[in-house]
C-alpha positions as CSV (number, residue, x, y, z in Angstrom):
1,X,158.1,140.2,180.4
2,X,154.3,141.3,180.5
3,X,154.2,143.4,177.2
4,X,150.5,143.4,177.1
5,X,147.7,144.1,180.1
6,X,143.9,142.8,178.9
7,X,141.8,144.9,181.2
8,X,137.7,143.9,181.7
9,X,134.9,143.8,183.6
10,X,133.2,140.2,184.3
11,X,130.1,139.4,183.1
12,X,130.6,143.1,180.6
13,X,133.3,142.3,177.6
14,X,135.6,139.1,179.4
15,X,134.0,137.0,176.8
16,X,135.8,139.4,174.3
17,X,138.9,139.5,176.2
18,X,139.2,135.6,176.1
19,X,139.0,136.3,172.7
20,X,141.6,139.0,172.1
21,X,143.9,137.3,174.9
22,X,143.9,133.3,173.0
23,X,144.3,135.6,169.6
24,X,147.7,137.7,170.9
25,X,149.4,134.8,172.9
26,X,149.2,133.1,169.6
27,X,150.7,135.6,167.6
28,X,153.2,137.1,171.0
29,X,153.7,134.4,173.0
30,X,151.5,132.9,176.2
31,X,153.8,134.9,178.9
32,X,153.8,138.2,177.0
33,X,150.1,138.6,177.2
34,X,148.5,139.4,181.0
35,X,144.7,138.3,181.5
36,X,143.5,137.8,185.7
37,X,142.0,134.8,185.3
38,X,144.9,133.0,182.9
39,X,147.4,134.7,184.7
40,X,147.3,134.5,188.2
41,X,148.0,131.0,189.2
42,X,145.7,129.8,191.9
43,X,147.1,130.0,195.3
44,X,148.9,133.6,194.7
45,X,147.7,137.0,195.6
46,X,146.2,138.8,193.0
47,X,146.5,142.2,194.4
48,X,150.0,142.7,194.0
49,X,149.9,140.3,191.0
50,X,147.4,142.5,188.8
51,X,149.5,145.7,190.1
52,X,152.9,144.1,188.9
53,X,151.5,142.9,185.6
54,X,150.2,146.5,185.1
55,X,153.6,147.9,185.8
56,X,155.5,145.6,183.5
57,X,153.2,146.1,180.6
58,X,153.7,148.5,177.6
59,X,149.8,148.6,176.8
60,X,146.6,148.3,178.3
61,X,143.7,147.0,176.5
62,X,140.6,148.3,178.0
63,X,137.8,146.2,176.7
64,X,134.7,148.0,177.4
65,X,131.5,146.5,176.5
66,X,127.9,148.0,176.3
67,X,127.4,148.3,180.0
68,X,130.7,149.3,181.4
69,X,129.5,152.8,181.7
70,X,126.3,151.8,183.8
71,X,128.9,150.9,186.7
72,X,129.7,154.1,187.8
73,X,129.1,153.1,191.3
74,X,131.9,150.4,191.0
75,X,134.3,152.4,189.4
76,X,134.3,155.2,191.5
77,X,135.2,153.1,194.3
78,X,138.6,153.5,195.0
79,X,138.3,149.5,195.7
80,X,137.2,148.6,192.1
81,X,140.2,146.4,190.2
82,X,138.9,147.7,186.8
83,X,139.9,151.3,187.8
84,X,142.7,150.3,189.8
85,X,144.3,149.0,187.1
86,X,143.5,152.2,184.4
87,X,144.4,154.5,187.0
88,X,148.1,152.7,187.8
89,X,148.3,152.3,183.9
90,X,147.7,156.2,183.8
91,X,150.0,157.0,186.4
92,X,153.1,154.2,185.2
93,X,152.4,156.4,181.6
94,X,151.6,153.2,179.9
95,X,149.6,153.6,176.9
96,X,145.7,152.7,177.4
97,X,143.6,151.5,174.4
98,X,139.9,151.6,175.2
99,X,138.1,148.3,173.2
100,X,134.5,148.7,172.1
101,X,133.0,145.5,172.5
102,X,130.2,145.6,170.0
103,X,128.2,147.6,167.6
104,X,126.3,148.6,170.4
105,X,128.9,150.2,172.7
106,X,129.7,154.0,171.5
107,X,132.9,156.0,172.6
108,X,133.1,156.7,176.0
109,X,131.8,159.8,177.2
110,X,133.5,161.9,180.0
111,X,130.3,162.8,182.0
112,X,129.5,159.0,182.3
113,X,133.0,158.8,183.5
114,X,134.2,159.9,187.3
115,X,136.9,162.3,187.0
116,X,139.6,160.0,188.2
117,X,138.5,158.1,184.5
118,X,137.6,160.7,182.6
119,X,140.7,160.8,180.6
120,X,139.7,157.7,178.5
121,X,137.4,160.0,176.7
122,X,139.7,161.8,174.8
123,X,141.6,158.4,174.0
124,X,141.5,156.9,170.6
125,X,139.4,153.8,170.6
126,X,139.2,150.9,168.4
127,X,135.6,148.9,167.5
128,X,135.1,145.3,168.2
129,X,132.7,143.9,165.8
130,X,132.0,140.0,167.4
131,X,130.2,139.6,163.5
132,X,133.4,140.2,162.1
133,X,135.6,138.3,165.3
134,X,139.1,137.4,163.0
135,X,139.4,140.7,160.8
136,X,138.7,142.8,164.4
137,X,141.2,139.9,166.2
138,X,144.3,140.6,163.1
139,X,143.4,144.1,163.4
140,X,144.2,144.6,167.2
141,X,147.5,142.5,166.7
142,X,148.5,144.6,164.0
143,X,147.9,147.8,166.6
144,X,149.7,145.8,169.4
145,X,152.8,144.9,167.8
146,X,153.1,148.8,166.1
147,X,153.0,150.0,169.7
148,X,155.2,147.4,171.3
149,X,158.1,147.0,168.5
150,X,159.4,144.0,170.4
151,X,156.1,141.8,169.5
152,X,157.1,142.5,166.4
153,X,160.7,141.2,166.6
154,X,159.3,138.3,168.4
155,X,156.2,137.4,166.0
156,X,158.9,137.5,162.9
157,X,161.0,134.4,165.4
158,X,157.7,133.3,166.3
159,X,156.6,132.7,162.7
160,X,160.2,131.3,161.2
161,X,160.0,128.6,163.8
162,X,156.3,127.8,162.7
163,X,156.8,127.4,158.9
164,X,156.6,123.8,157.2
165,X,160.1,122.5,155.9
166,X,160.4,123.2,152.0
167,X,159.5,120.2,149.8
168,X,162.0,119.8,147.4
169,X,162.0,117.7,144.3
170,X,164.1,114.9,143.7
171,X,162.0,113.7,140.4
172,X,163.4,115.5,137.8
173,X,161.2,116.8,135.2
174,X,157.4,114.5,134.7
175,X,155.3,114.3,131.4
176,X,151.7,113.5,133.2
177,X,150.5,113.4,136.7
178,X,153.1,112.7,140.0
179,X,152.4,112.2,143.5
180,X,154.8,114.3,145.8
181,X,155.2,114.1,149.7
182,X,157.4,114.7,152.1
183,X,160.7,112.4,153.1
184,X,159.6,108.7,153.7
185,X,160.5,105.1,154.0
186,X,159.6,102.1,153.2
187,X,157.5,100.9,149.8
188,X,154.9,103.6,148.0
189,X,151.4,101.5,148.2
190,X,148.9,103.1,145.7
191,X,149.1,104.8,142.2
192,X,147.7,107.1,140.8
193,X,146.1,106.4,137.0
194,X,144.0,109.1,135.4
195,X,141.2,108.8,132.7
196,X,140.4,104.8,133.7
197,X,137.2,103.4,132.5
198,X,135.7,100.9,135.3
199,X,137.8,99.4,138.0
200,X,141.2,99.1,137.9
201,X,143.5,96.7,140.3
202,X,146.5,97.9,141.1
203,X,148.2,95.7,143.5
204,X,149.7,92.3,143.6
205,X,148.1,89.4,141.6
206,X,146.8,89.1,138.4
207,X,144.9,91.6,136.4
208,X,142.2,90.6,134.1
209,X,140.9,93.3,132.1
210,X,137.6,93.0,129.8
211,X,138.3,89.1,129.7
212,X,137.2,85.6,130.7
213,X,139.1,84.2,134.1
214,X,139.9,80.8,133.8
215,X,140.5,78.7,137.0
216,X,141.9,75.4,137.8
217,X,144.5,73.1,135.5
218,X,144.8,73.9,132.5
219,X,146.5,71.9,129.9
220,X,147.6,73.2,126.2
221,X,148.6,71.5,122.9
222,X,151.1,72.6,120.7
223,X,148.0,74.8,118.5
224,X,147.1,76.4,122.3
225,X,143.9,75.3,124.3
226,X,140.1,73.8,124.1
227,X,137.5,76.8,125.6
228,X,134.3,75.3,126.1
229,X,131.3,77.9,127.4
230,X,127.5,77.3,127.2
231,X,125.1,74.7,127.8
232,X,126.4,71.3,126.6
233,X,124.5,67.9,126.1
234,X,126.7,64.1,126.8
235,X,129.8,63.5,127.5
236,X,132.7,65.7,126.8
237,X,136.5,63.7,126.1
238,X,139.9,65.5,125.5
239,X,143.0,64.5,125.6
240,X,146.5,65.7,125.1
241,X,149.4,63.5,126.1
242,X,150.1,62.2,129.7
243,X,148.4,64.4,132.5
244,X,150.5,65.6,135.2
245,X,151.9,64.4,138.3
246,X,150.4,65.5,141.1
247,X,153.9,65.9,143.9
248,X,151.2,63.8,146.7
249,X,150.7,60.7,144.0
250,X,153.2,58.5,145.7
251,X,152.4,58.8,149.2
């Protein structure tokens, strides 16, 4: 079922038509928006597809660029598809909204239109300022939702399906900093530490914080250990009881 038919002329409003299609398709669903270059598969007869698309629509958006009326010769041609789509919408009683593309596009004047299309000048148009694309797209989408009530309901259903899942707090009251995430399995590999000065090591292994690091074998006596630092001359001998036996001494 097509709800919105986008009417445009290649070379005069086709880029804006593509933007409108992208916005409305995102809000209401790709199949609800008809744009010829997207909606007609290769190999299909486009004359039948275009007229059928118009007849199945509830609203036709006629994208009118700054040079739209300069194509008067084509607008007078019974075989011109921009003209045929608009006349088909008139014949079927389908709502038509002229979309004025760009700041230089003025409201339509009956004097610039062939008699069959003169009714377009009486229709309330909506401006589309390419310098405020996001705002204009939203406004146009809101208008379409008002004109086609079924689309508003569809938009609500789509929004509920795409809403992110609720994150529940399962850790109770927290004093200080807490990091909460979605559900996960396995170990938590990081730690958040506030107001630290200098390097902080939160992984596995020894932690040395502003202290000396002594490696190698260490021999302790009852009163502690002996530690030497700095330059010295001569031999240093220090013995505490019997030395430890190595596991491979018996080999």
